[in-house]
Kinemage of the C-alpha trace (Angstrom):
@kinemage 1
@onewidth
@group {chain A} dominant
@subgroup {mainchain}
@vectorlist {calphas} color= white
{ca unk a 1} P 0.000 0.000 0.000
{ca unk a 2} L 1.175 3.534 -0.794
{ca unk a 3} L 0.656 5.980 2.059
{ca unk a 4} L 1.311 9.731 2.318
{ca unk a 5} L 1.765 11.266 5.776
{ca unk a 6} L 1.530 15.062 5.860
{ca unk a 7} L 3.304 16.686 8.796
{ca unk a 8} L 4.505 20.102 9.957
{ca unk a 9} L 7.088 22.092 8.010
{ca unk a 10} L 9.932 20.978 10.282
{ca unk a 11} L 12.629 18.281 9.985
{ca unk a 12} L 11.364 14.679 10.113
{ca unk a 13} L 12.898 12.845 11.882
{ca unk a 14} L 13.354 15.767 14.291
{ca unk a 15} L 16.772 17.090 15.212
{ca unk a 16} L 15.520 17.873 18.728
{ca unk a 17} L 12.476 16.740 20.729
{ca unk a 18} L 9.595 17.119 18.239
{ca unk a 19} L 6.914 14.721 19.538
{ca unk a 20} L 4.684 14.847 16.437
{ca unk a 21} L 7.687 14.631 14.133
{ca unk a 22} L 8.946 11.596 16.061
{ca unk a 23} L 5.538 9.935 15.804
{ca unk a 24} L 5.443 10.467 12.042
{ca unk a 25} L 8.926 9.008 11.672
{ca unk a 26} L 7.955 5.967 13.747
{ca unk a 27} L 4.906 5.485 11.512
{ca unk a 28} L 7.161 5.418 8.487
{ca unk a 29} L 9.742 3.045 9.975
{ca unk a 30} L 7.078 0.558 11.074
{ca unk a 31} L 5.053 0.768 7.863
{ca unk a 32} L 8.254 0.218 5.867
{ca unk a 33} L 8.947 -2.861 7.992
{ca unk a 34} L 5.440 -4.159 7.275
{ca unk a 35} L 6.015 -3.830 3.521
{ca unk a 36} L 4.251 -0.551 2.746
{ca unk a 37} L 5.589 2.461 0.844
{ca unk a 38} L 5.444 5.755 2.748
{ca unk a 39} L 6.037 9.325 1.596
{ca unk a 40} L 6.381 11.984 4.302
{ca unk a 41} L 5.523 15.504 3.144
{ca unk a 42} L 6.754 18.204 5.526
{ca unk a 43} L 6.306 21.096 3.128
{ca unk a 44} L 5.211 24.624 4.046
{ca unk a 45} L 3.487 25.461 0.753
{ca unk a 46} L -0.049 23.984 0.555
{ca unk a 47} L -0.042 23.993 -3.255
{ca unk a 48} L 3.205 22.043 -3.251
{ca unk a 49} L 1.751 19.546 -0.769
{ca unk a 50} L -1.183 18.822 -3.087
{ca unk a 51} L 1.154 18.563 -6.073
{ca unk a 52} L 3.357 16.010 -4.280
{ca unk a 53} L 0.316 13.993 -3.160
{ca unk a 54} L -1.040 13.818 -6.712
{ca unk a 55} L 2.367 12.953 -8.130
{ca unk a 56} L 2.725 10.057 -5.653
{ca unk a 57} L -0.798 8.704 -6.311
{ca unk a 58} L -1.228 7.087 -2.881
{ca unk a 59} L -3.830 4.635 -1.655
{ca unk a 60} L -4.284 6.715 1.506
{ca unk a 61} L -3.369 10.170 2.835
{ca unk a 62} L -2.915 10.837 6.555
{ca unk a 63} L -2.825 14.500 7.629
{ca unk a 64} L -0.922 14.616 10.929
{ca unk a 65} L -0.804 18.355 11.439
{ca unk a 66} L -3.800 20.279 12.754
{ca unk a 67} L -3.225 23.411 10.664
{ca unk a 68} L -3.403 21.468 7.394
{ca unk a 69} L -7.022 20.365 7.919
{ca unk a 70} L -7.958 22.931 5.266
{ca unk a 71} L -6.288 20.722 2.646
{ca unk a 72} L -8.841 17.954 3.169
{ca unk a 73} L -11.302 18.961 0.379
{ca unk a 74} L -8.450 19.133 -2.143
{ca unk a 75} L -7.197 15.584 -1.592
{ca unk a 76} L -8.751 13.165 -4.079
{ca unk a 77} L -7.656 9.986 -2.293
{ca unk a 78} L -8.997 8.292 0.864
{ca unk a 79} L -7.876 10.602 3.656
{ca unk a 80} L -8.087 11.051 7.436
{ca unk a 81} L -6.777 13.587 9.920
{ca unk a 82} L -5.142 13.087 13.318
{ca unk a 83} L -4.984 16.071 15.662
{ca unk a 84} L -2.497 16.396 18.512
{ca unk a 85} L -3.813 19.531 20.248
{ca unk a 86} L -3.678 19.099 24.018
{ca unk a 87} L -6.995 20.770 24.846
{ca unk a 88} L -9.348 18.924 22.501
{ca unk a 89} L -11.222 17.480 25.478
{ca unk a 90} L -11.369 20.909 27.138
{ca unk a 91} L -13.218 23.203 24.693
{ca unk a 92} L -13.204 25.997 27.261
{ca unk a 93} L -9.395 26.129 26.893
{ca unk a 94} L -9.138 25.933 23.093
{ca unk a 95} L -8.601 29.675 22.648
{ca unk a 96} L -7.667 30.723 19.064
{ca unk a 97} L -7.373 27.048 18.078
{ca unk a 98} L -11.158 26.796 17.945
{ca unk a 99} L -11.559 29.204 15.033
{ca unk a 100} L -8.271 28.338 13.337
{ca unk a 101} L -8.699 24.540 13.365
{ca unk a 102} L -11.699 23.130 15.230
{ca unk a 103} L -14.295 25.179 13.353
{ca unk a 104} L -12.795 23.923 10.084
{ca unk a 105} L -13.485 20.358 11.242
{ca unk a 106} L -17.054 21.449 11.975
{ca unk a 107} L -17.407 22.776 8.423
{ca unk a 108} L -15.704 19.914 6.532
{ca unk a 109} L -16.605 16.942 8.769
{ca unk a 110} L -13.591 14.900 7.609
{ca unk a 111} L -12.557 11.384 8.517
{ca unk a 112} L -10.728 11.527 11.858
{ca unk a 113} L -8.193 9.078 13.257
{ca unk a 114} L -8.636 10.207 16.873
{ca unk a 115} L -6.010 9.485 19.508
{ca unk a 116} L -8.690 8.558 22.073
{ca unk a 117} L -12.403 7.860 22.370
{ca unk a 118} L -12.690 11.093 24.383
{ca unk a 119} L -11.312 13.101 21.474
{ca unk a 120} L -13.643 11.358 19.040
{ca unk a 121} L -16.576 12.116 21.337
{ca unk a 122} L -15.705 15.824 21.170
{ca unk a 123} L -15.624 15.716 17.372
{ca unk a 124} L -18.994 13.977 17.330
{ca unk a 125} L -20.772 16.025 19.996
{ca unk a 126} L -19.335 19.486 19.284
{ca unk a 127} L -18.285 19.352 15.623
{ca unk a 128} L -21.122 17.121 14.447
{ca unk a 129} L -18.863 14.620 12.688
{ca unk a 130} L -20.779 11.363 12.091
{ca unk a 131} L -19.570 8.373 14.101
{ca unk a 132} L -18.807 6.408 10.934
{ca unk a 133} L -16.091 8.981 10.150
{ca unk a 134} L -14.443 8.659 13.560
{ca unk a 135} L -11.790 5.985 14.117
{ca unk a 136} L -9.786 5.210 17.259
{ca unk a 137} L -6.072 5.402 16.515
{ca unk a 138} L -3.793 5.621 19.613
{ca unk a 139} L -0.131 6.553 19.623
{ca unk a 140} L 2.527 3.844 19.696
{ca unk a 141} L 6.027 3.527 21.086
{ca unk a 142} L 9.282 2.053 19.795
{ca unk a 143} L 9.772 -0.303 22.738
{ca unk a 144} L 13.084 -1.802 21.615
{ca unk a 145} L 14.721 1.633 21.733
{ca unk a 146} L 14.423 1.693 25.530
{ca unk a 147} L 16.904 0.139 27.899
{ca unk a 148} L 15.205 -1.882 30.643
{ca unk a 149} L 16.512 -2.814 34.067
{ca unk a 150} L 14.931 -4.492 37.080
{ca unk a 151} L 17.258 -2.552 39.433
{ca unk a 152} L 16.912 1.194 38.701
{ca unk a 153} L 19.633 3.465 40.003
{ca unk a 154} L 17.054 6.034 41.153
{ca unk a 155} L 14.464 3.565 42.408
{ca unk a 156} L 13.527 5.916 45.248
{ca unk a 157} L 12.841 8.805 42.862
{ca unk a 158} L 10.198 9.794 40.325
{ca unk a 159} L 10.841 11.577 37.022
{ca unk a 160} L 8.733 14.419 35.609
{ca unk a 161} L 9.761 14.305 31.961
{ca unk a 162} L 8.210 17.052 29.822
{ca unk a 163} L 8.716 20.570 28.576
{ca unk a 164} L 8.513 22.703 31.706
{ca unk a 165} L 5.602 25.001 30.955
{ca unk a 166} L 2.300 26.152 32.408
{ca unk a 167} L 0.312 23.316 30.805
{ca unk a 168} L 2.482 20.624 32.389
{ca unk a 169} L 2.284 22.310 35.832
{ca unk a 170} L 5.709 21.295 37.156
{ca unk a 171} L 5.827 24.522 39.171
{ca unk a 172} L 3.326 23.039 41.631
{ca unk a 173} L 5.757 20.278 42.607
{ca unk a 174} L 9.235 21.756 42.154
{ca unk a 175} L 9.854 21.685 45.917
{ca unk a 176} L 9.141 17.953 46.222
{ca unk a 177} L 12.443 16.192 47.050
{ca unk a 178} L 11.378 12.825 45.604
{ca unk a 179} L 10.875 14.211 42.079
{ca unk a 180} L 13.513 14.861 39.415
{ca unk a 181} L 12.635 17.098 36.453
{ca unk a 182} L 13.831 16.936 32.839
{ca unk a 183} L 12.826 19.251 30.000
{ca unk a 184} L 13.519 22.670 28.557
{ca unk a 185} L 12.207 25.478 30.781
{ca unk a 186} L 9.454 27.733 29.450
{ca unk a 187} L 7.771 28.622 32.751
{ca unk a 188} L 9.353 31.260 35.013
{ca unk a 189} L 7.451 29.906 38.031
{ca unk a 190} L 9.558 26.750 38.048
{ca unk a 191} L 12.488 26.978 40.458
{ca unk a 192} L 15.694 25.249 39.422
{ca unk a 193} L 17.440 22.982 41.903
{ca unk a 194} L 19.878 20.088 41.876
{ca unk a 195} L 16.895 17.909 40.931
{ca unk a 196} L 16.519 19.707 37.597
{ca unk a 197} L 18.347 17.586 35.010
{ca unk a 198} L 18.150 19.823 31.951
{ca unk a 199} L 16.702 18.771 28.604
{ca unk a 200} L 17.293 15.139 27.629
{ca unk a 201} L 18.221 14.063 24.133
{ca unk a 202} L 16.356 11.105 22.683
{ca unk a 203} L 19.448 8.928 23.056
{ca unk a 204} L 19.804 9.868 26.723
{ca unk a 205} L 16.101 9.220 27.266
{ca unk a 206} L 16.345 5.747 25.740
{ca unk a 207} L 19.291 4.842 27.979
{ca unk a 208} L 18.316 6.474 31.270
{ca unk a 209} L 14.528 6.603 31.713
{ca unk a 210} L 14.621 3.071 33.127
{ca unk a 211} L 16.688 4.288 36.089
{ca unk a 212} L 13.541 5.724 37.737
{ca unk a 213} L 10.644 4.022 39.519
{ca unk a 214} L 7.775 5.997 38.022
{ca unk a 215} L 6.853 8.919 35.806
{ca unk a 216} L 4.746 11.967 36.706
{ca unk a 217} L 2.564 13.864 34.200
{ca unk a 218} L 0.001 16.183 35.778
{ca unk a 219} L -0.877 18.418 32.823
{ca unk a 220} L -4.085 20.438 32.529
{ca unk a 221} L -4.565 19.047 29.019
{ca unk a 222} L -3.269 16.137 26.930
{ca unk a 223} L -4.311 14.077 23.892
{ca unk a 224} L -2.583 10.678 24.184
{ca unk a 225} L 0.791 11.503 25.764
{ca unk a 226} L 3.629 9.574 24.184
{ca unk a 227} L 5.754 9.919 27.322
{ca unk a 228} L 3.479 7.519 29.223
{ca unk a 229} L 4.056 4.830 26.589
{ca unk a 230} L 7.785 5.522 26.832
{ca unk a 231} L 7.625 5.119 30.601
{ca unk a 232} L 5.998 1.692 30.261
{ca unk a 233} L 8.622 0.641 27.718
{ca unk a 234} L 11.317 1.509 30.287
{ca unk a 235} L 9.506 -0.308 33.120
{ca unk a 236} L 8.079 2.711 34.959
{ca unk a 237} L 4.640 3.124 36.474
{ca unk a 238} L 2.820 6.413 35.894
{ca unk a 239} L 0.908 9.011 37.900
{ca unk a 240} L -1.131 11.196 35.570
{ca unk a 241} L -3.798 13.858 35.692
{ca unk a 242} L -7.250 12.874 34.460
{ca unk a 243} L -6.376 14.572 31.157
{ca unk a 244} L -3.391 12.263 30.608
{ca unk a 245} L -5.144 8.937 31.139
{ca unk a 246} L -6.350 8.285 27.574
{ca unk a 247} L -6.167 4.609 26.525
{ca unk a 248} L -4.685 3.519 29.871
{ca unk a 249} L -6.010 0.632 31.943
{ca unk a 250} L -6.403 2.538 35.192
{ca unk a 251} L -7.280 -0.643 37.095
{ca unk a 252} L -3.625 -1.699 36.953
{ca unk a 253} L -1.645 -1.200 40.191
{ca unk a 254} L 1.106 0.827 38.495
{ca unk a 255} L -1.233 3.447 36.971
{ca unk a 256} L -2.729 6.161 39.179
{ca unk a 257} L -4.905 9.093 38.103
{ca unk a 258} L -5.113 12.371 40.035
{ca unk a 259} L -8.560 13.987 39.679
{ca unk a 260} L -8.530 17.656 38.711
{ca unk a 261} L -10.009 18.810 42.025
{ca unk a 262} L -7.035 17.241 43.857
{ca unk a 263} L -4.268 18.515 41.600
{ca unk a 264} L -3.136 21.311 43.973
{ca unk a 265} L -3.424 19.202 47.119
{ca unk a 266} L 0.317 18.611 47.263
{ca unk a 267} L 0.231 16.265 50.263
{ca unk a 268} L -2.377 14.083 48.560
{ca unk a 269} L -0.530 14.061 45.225
{ca unk a 270} L 2.765 13.157 46.912
{ca unk a 271} L 1.136 10.319 48.818
{ca unk a 272} L -0.175 8.874 45.542
{ca unk a 273} L 3.218 9.321 43.866
{ca unk a 274} L 5.042 7.619 46.741
{ca unk a 275} L 2.610 4.710 46.850
{ca unk a 276} L 2.759 4.328 43.070
{ca unk a 277} L 6.561 4.336 43.201
{ca unk a 278} L 6.570 1.466 45.694
{ca unk a 279} L 4.025 -0.553 43.725
{ca unk a 280} L 5.707 0.072 40.387
{ca unk a 281} L 9.058 -1.263 41.555
{ca unk a 282} L 7.333 -4.588 42.248
{ca unk a 283} L 5.742 -4.742 38.783
{ca unk a 284} L 8.544 -3.690 36.428
{ca unk a 285} L 8.449 -6.826 34.288
{ca unk a 286} L 4.652 -6.634 34.089
{ca unk a 287} L 4.900 -2.979 33.103
{ca unk a 288} L 7.309 -3.821 30.297
{ca unk a 289} L 4.872 -6.489 29.088
{ca unk a 290} L 1.998 -4.000 29.258
{ca unk a 291} L 3.971 -1.663 27.004
{ca unk a 292} L 3.870 -4.229 24.203
{ca unk a 293} L 0.235 -3.491 23.451
{ca unk a 294} L 1.396 0.008 22.510
{ca unk a 295} L 4.221 -1.174 20.253
{ca unk a 296} L 4.014 0.509 16.869
{ca unk a 297} L 3.638 -2.802 15.086
{ca unk a 298} L 0.688 -3.752 17.295
{ca unk a 299} L -0.960 -0.312 17.028
{ca unk a 300} L -0.678 -0.300 13.244
{ca unk a 301} L -2.010 -3.822 12.817
{ca unk a 302} L -4.822 -3.457 15.359
{ca unk a 303} L -6.012 0.059 14.533
{ca unk a 304} L -4.243 1.952 11.755
{ca unk a 305} L -4.231 -0.489 8.849
{ca unk a 306} L -7.799 -1.791 9.482
{ca unk a 307} L -8.987 1.832 9.665
{ca unk a 308} L -7.331 2.571 6.333
{ca unk a 309} L -8.851 -0.492 4.688
{ca unk a 310} L -12.304 0.568 5.952
{ca unk a 311} L -11.923 3.963 4.287
{ca unk a 312} L -10.568 2.487 1.057
{ca unk a 313} L -13.458 0.011 0.892
{ca unk a 314} L -15.949 2.865 1.283
């Protein structure tokens, strides 16, 4: 099958962090492995994007960049869009995104490969997109890239691994001695300390994430955060806000969800983190096994390729 993936006008694979760019590259690597032909278009000129799509003559086109939703009517091949905006499940926090992107979905009602059922529900209930145009399509993770150990060097510590900004809310917990922080700083409220580890490269992440007991992600908005899948691949449990729990089996002992009304109750949050850390250390092998359901090969064969075939058969 010939597939076009349209991404942002930035390097793919990314030279730095680039979560969406990394996801697109992982799509390509896995689809190549499964015998498909993939063209990534990360072009800034919309006319040139359409020209390259038509020249390639694909079986399917996957728009993976929110701002290119306006191209949908001009693509003459089976097509779907995946959005990565963090506040899709919080319309009250969409801001300018609503008019720039979400209202275009409302007008065009395209096929959507949503990262979670919650996101698809928003597109159905608020944008009026019919359910037969909404497909569940979670993120995956390249599990084999991650080192795994049963004896982490920082087994008594938790890692908060994310860009340090207002959405991720690290500033609420920067005084907590059990938490280490990694990520570039974009929030002046966050106080640096010896527990701030700077920004990790992908290579450092692959080699060192496994040295922690669990991962913290208490954002006020998320879609399907890749970092949680990465934590599982490295053997870590997770403590997430209710906005970061998409596609997770929250009945498992190594996954804990902090409700929004408790997010600033630091004593409560720390007690959950500490308990999760203890439990997660006892379940590291199970956590690694759990990660396998999010392997790219499994995600593509369970969701992505069947979704594509459904659209092609329409």
